[in-house]
C-alpha positions as a Markdown table, in Angstrom:
| # | Residue | x | y | z |
|---|---|---|---|---|
| 1 | Unk | 0.7 | -0.1 | -10.2 |
| 2 | Unk | -1.3 | -0.7 | -7.0 |
| 3 | Unk | -4.3 | -2.1 | -5.3 |
| 4 | Unk | -7.7 | -0.3 | -5.7 |
| 5 | Unk | -10.9 | -0.6 | -3.8 |
| 6 | Unk | -14.0 | 1.1 | -5.1 |
| 7 | Unk | -11.9 | 3.1 | -7.6 |
| 8 | Unk | -9.6 | 4.5 | -4.9 |
| 9 | Unk | -6.0 | 3.5 | -4.4 |
| 10 | Unk | -5.2 | 1.7 | -1.0 |
| 11 | Unk | -1.8 | 0.3 | -1.8 |
| 12 | Unk | 1.2 | 1.1 | -4.0 |
| 13 | Unk | 3.7 | -1.4 | -5.4 |
| 14 | Unk | 7.0 | -0.4 | -6.9 |
| 15 | Unk | 10.0 | -2.0 | -8.6 |
| 16 | Unk | 13.0 | -0.4 | -10.3 |
| 17 | Unk | 16.1 | -1.9 | -11.7 |
| 18 | Unk | 19.1 | 0.5 | -11.8 |
| 19 | Unk | 22.7 | -0.5 | -12.6 |
| 20 | Unk | 21.8 | -4.1 | -12.1 |
| 21 | Unk | 20.3 | -3.6 | -8.7 |
| 22 | Unk | 16.6 | -4.0 | -7.9 |
| 23 | Unk | 14.8 | -1.5 | -5.7 |
| 24 | Unk | 11.3 | -2.5 | -4.5 |
| 25 | Unk | 8.6 | -1.3 | -2.1 |
| 26 | Unk | 5.2 | -1.7 | -0.9 |
| 27 | Unk | 2.9 | 0.9 | 0.8 |
| 28 | Unk | -0.5 | 0.0 | 2.4 |
| 29 | Unk | -2.6 | 2.8 | 3.7 |
| 30 | Unk | -3.9 | 1.7 | 7.1 |
| 31 | Unk | -5.1 | 4.6 | 9.2 |
| 32 | Unk | -3.7 | 7.9 | 8.3 |
| 33 | Unk | -4.5 | 11.6 | 7.4 |
| 34 | Unk | -5.2 | 11.4 | 3.6 |
| 35 | Unk | -5.6 | 15.1 | 3.2 |
| 36 | Unk | -1.9 | 15.7 | 1.9 |
| 37 | Unk | -2.9 | 13.4 | -1.1 |
| 38 | Unk | -5.6 | 15.9 | -2.2 |
| 39 | Unk | -2.9 | 18.6 | -2.7 |
| 40 | Unk | -0.7 | 16.6 | -5.0 |
| 41 | Unk | -1.2 | 14.2 | -8.0 |
| 42 | Unk | -0.8 | 10.8 | -6.3 |
| 43 | Unk | 1.5 | 8.6 | -8.4 |
| 44 | Unk | 1.4 | 11.3 | -11.1 |
| 45 | Unk | -2.3 | 11.0 | -11.7 |
| 46 | Unk | -4.5 | 14.1 | -11.2 |
| 47 | Unk | -7.6 | 13.5 | -9.2 |
| 48 | Unk | -6.6 | 10.0 | -8.1 |
| 49 | Unk | -8.6 | 9.0 | -5.0 |
| 50 | Unk | -6.9 | 7.5 | -2.1 |
| 51 | Unk | -8.4 | 5.3 | 0.6 |
| 52 | Unk | -7.3 | 3.3 | 3.6 |
| 53 | Unk | -8.2 | 0.2 | 5.5 |
| 54 | Unk | -9.7 | 2.1 | 8.4 |
| 55 | Unk | -12.5 | 3.3 | 6.0 |
| 56 | Unk | -13.6 | -0.4 | 5.5 |
| 57 | Unk | -12.8 | -2.1 | 8.8 |
| 58 | Unk | -12.9 | -0.6 | 12.3 |
| 59 | Unk | -11.4 | -0.7 | 14.7 |
| 60 | Unk | -8.1 | -1.4 | 13.1 |
| 61 | Unk | -4.7 | -1.9 | 14.7 |
| 62 | Unk | -1.5 | -1.4 | 12.8 |
| 63 | Unk | 0.2 | -4.3 | 14.5 |
| 64 | Unk | -2.4 | -6.7 | 13.5 |
| 65 | Unk | -2.4 | -5.5 | 9.9 |
| 66 | Unk | 1.4 | -5.7 | 9.8 |
| 67 | Unk | 1.5 | -9.2 | 11.1 |
| 68 | Unk | -1.3 | -10.4 | 8.7 |
| 69 | Unk | 0.4 | -8.7 | 5.7 |
| 70 | Unk | 3.8 | -10.3 | 6.6 |
| 71 | Unk | 2.3 | -13.7 | 7.0 |
| 72 | Unk | 0.6 | -13.5 | 3.6 |
| 73 | Unk | 3.8 | -12.3 | 1.9 |
| 74 | Unk | 5.9 | -15.0 | 3.5 |
| 75 | Unk | 3.3 | -17.6 | 2.3 |
| 76 | Unk | 2.8 | -16.5 | -1.2 |
| 77 | Unk | 6.5 | -15.7 | -1.9 |
| 78 | Unk | 7.5 | -19.0 | -0.5 |
| 79 | Unk | 9.9 | -17.4 | 1.9 |
| 80 | Unk | 11.6 | -19.3 | 4.6 |
| 81 | Unk | 13.5 | -17.6 | 7.5 |
């Protein structure tokens, strides 16, 4: 599971239920060194290409991406603080 752009993975989504408890996560590649992904099988898939937001939008600031992602999650999950 994840989000792909031009055939490359840009975000990962995870959900696991163990002993009646849910564990979940979200990872979004913003602006990082992707070299380590070439030495492993990302998500268990050999040859899976990885990408990041900075390859599609520059300049990019983590704080802005974080705020915009949070706003969208709050909106679409109907969350109220």
